[in-house]
N, C-alpha and C positions, 0 to 999 in steps of 0.2 A: 084263958091262957093265950098269949100272943102267938101269932103264926110265925113259924121259923122264916127268917130272911136268909136266903141262900145266895151266895155270891157266884156269879157266872165267871167262867174262865177269863173272858176279856177284861173284867174288872181287875183281876189279879195281874194279868199280862200287862195291861196299860200302866198300872201303878209301878210294877216291877221295872218296866222299861224306862219310866220317867225318873225313877230314883237312882238307877245305876249304882247300886250298892257294890262295894269292892270287897267287903269281908262278910263272913257269915253273920257276925254280930250286927253289922249294919243292915243286912237283908232282913234279919229277924225284927229289928227295930222298925224298919220301914213297913213290914207286914203289920206290926202292932199299931202303927199310925193309920194304916188303911182300915184296920178293924175299928179303931176309934172313930174315924171319919164316917164309915158306913154303918156303924152301930151293930155290927154282927161279925162273928168269926166262923160262921157256918158255911161249909161247902159240901158237895157230894163227890163220891169217888170218880165219876167221869171228869169233873172239873180238875181234880188232883192229877189224873192221868194226862188230860189235855195240857195242863200247865207244864208238867214234867217233860212232855213230848217236845217242848220248845227248847229244852236244855241241850248243851253240847258237853263233850267230855271236860272241856275247860271250865264251864260254869255250873255243872250239875250240883256241886256242894252248895252253891249260892241259892239255887232254886229250891233245894231241899230245906235249907235254913229258912227261907222265906215262908215255906209251907208249915213250919213247926207250930206257929200259934193258932192255926186253923183246926177246927173240929170237923171231921168227916161224918156227917149225920147218918148216912146209911151204913156206916161201919164196914164199907166195902162188901156189903151183902146186897146184891141186886136180884130179887126174886123173879121168877118167870113172868109174873104179872106185870112187872115194870117193863120187861122186854115186849110183852104183848101191847101194852099201852104205848110204848115208843113206836111200835110198828103201826098202830092205829094213827098216831100223830103224824107219822111219815106219810100216810096215805091221805092226809088232809091237804088237798091241793088248792093253792091260791095263786092265781095267775102271776107269773114273774117272780115268785119267791122260791128259792131253793131251800129244801129241808136238809138238815145235816144230822147225822147220827148222834153226835154229841148233844145237840140242842134237843132232839127228840127224847133222848134218854134222861137228860137233866130235868126236863119238864115232867116226864113220867115219874121220876123219883120224887120231885117236889110235890107233885099231885098226891102221891101216896102219903107223904109226910105232912100234907096240908100246909105246904110252905109256898112262899113267893120267891121267884128268881129275880135277883137284882142284877141287871145287865146294862152295860153301856152300849150294847148293840141295839140301835134303834129298830132294827128289823127283827129282833128276837121274837117279840110277841106277834109279829106278822107271819112268822114261820111255824108257829104252833097254834092250834085251834083254841078258841076261848073255852074255858072250863065250863062244864055243866054244873050249875049250882042249884 
């Protein structure tokens, strides 16, 4: 069975910003293009929340429409073990690299689901420790 490929927030934000959809239908279509390009429609709940946090009252409906084709793998259920793993990841110090709550939690959930985070942030993997395999 293939490992889940989980899109990071920045992948969604960058594509959404590039497309500049004007209607809900256009935004949904752009999301489907991104899914085809990346070969996955999977995200986790912190990605959904981070993406929505970038919306304003004026464009919230467009953000929500863009998210419709995506599947939230963790079904918005983040067990205590994920929070403990996120805390462990946050304590992994690498000189000059800021750790962020979202990145730590996204990586913790991906680890539990045995998935890979697809990120356009070149520093993402430098902010989280390598997995023990």
